[in-house]
C-alpha positions in Angstrom: 0.1 0.3 0.1 1.5 3.2 -1.0 1.7 6.4 1.8 -1.2 8.9 2.9 1.4 11.8 1.2 1.4 9.6 -2.3 -2.9 9.0 -2.4 -3.8 12.3 -1.8 -1.9 14.8 -3.4 -3.1 18.2 -2.5 -7.3 20.1 -1.8 -9.0 21.1 -4.1 -9.4 25.0 -3.0 -12.1 26.3 -5.9 -15.7 28.2 -4.8 -17.6 25.0 -5.7 -15.3 23.3 -3.4 -15.8 26.4 -0.5 -19.2 26.0 -0.6 -19.3 22.3 -0.1 -16.8 22.7 3.0 -19.1 25.2 4.5 -22.7 23.8 3.6 -22.0 20.0 3.7 -18.8 19.6 5.6 -17.4 18.4 2.6 -13.9 18.2 1.4 -12.5 17.8 -2.0 -8.6 16.0 -2.9 -6.7 15.5 -5.7 -5.3 12.3 -6.1 -3.4 9.4 -7.5 -5.9 8.4 -10.2 -4.8 4.5 -9.2 -6.0 4.8 -5.7 -9.2 3.3 -4.2 -12.5 4.8 -1.3 -10.8 2.5 0.8 -7.0 4.0 0.3 -8.3 7.4 0.1 -10.5 7.0 4.1 -7.5 5.4 5.5 -5.1 8.1 4.4 -7.3 11.4 5.0 -8.0 9.9 8.6 -4.5 9.1 9.0 -3.3 12.8 8.0 -6.0 14.9 9.1 -6.7 12.7 12.7 -10.5 13.0 11.5 -13.2 10.6 11.0 -14.7 10.2 7.2 -18.2 9.5 6.5 -17.8 8.5 2.8 -16.1 8.9 0.1 -16.9 10.0 -3.6 -14.4 10.2 -6.8 -14.3 10.8 -9.6 -12.4 10.6 -12.7 -11.5 13.5 -14.7 -10.3 14.3 -18.2 -7.6 16.7 -19.2 -8.6 19.8 -20.9 -7.2 20.5 -24.8 -4.9 23.5 -24.4 -3.3 26.2 -26.3 -0.5 28.2 -27.0 -0.3 30.1 -29.8 -0.3 27.5 -32.7 0.8 24.8 -30.6 -1.7 22.4 -29.1 -1.2 19.9 -26.3 -2.9 18.1 -23.4 -3.7 18.5 -20.1 -3.5 15.7 -18.1 -6.0 13.3 -16.5 -6.4 13.4 -13.1 -8.9 12.0 -10.3 -11.0 14.3 -7.9 -12.0 12.8 -4.3 -14.9 14.0 -2.3 -14.5 13.4 1.2 -17.3 14.0 3.6 -16.6 13.9 7.4 -18.4 13.4 10.6 -20.2 15.5 12.4 -18.1 17.7 14.0 -15.5 16.6 12.6 -13.2 20.0 10.7 -10.4 20.6 8.5 -8.1 23.8 7.8 -6.2 24.3 5.8 -5.3 28.1 6.4 -5.0 28.7 9.8 -3.5 31.8 9.7 -5.5 33.8 7.4 
């Protein structure tokens, strides 16, 4: 099994994920594409010392991008939306 830092790459901080965090106690992460829901649950619980209620995952396809006359592709990636138990919190920006 991989280390928790290899499974969870970074938190996904967007307007939608901020609303989900405030309204539904859900946190979004960019995760390793080969990780399954059980591995993601264990990694979040170990890294942040919280209890996870549910994990939802989705595979997202990279977009085609253009720079001048050259075309390229962004990488495919996997997103996980983790629902925490009542009373649990994860704060990423404590000093802000």
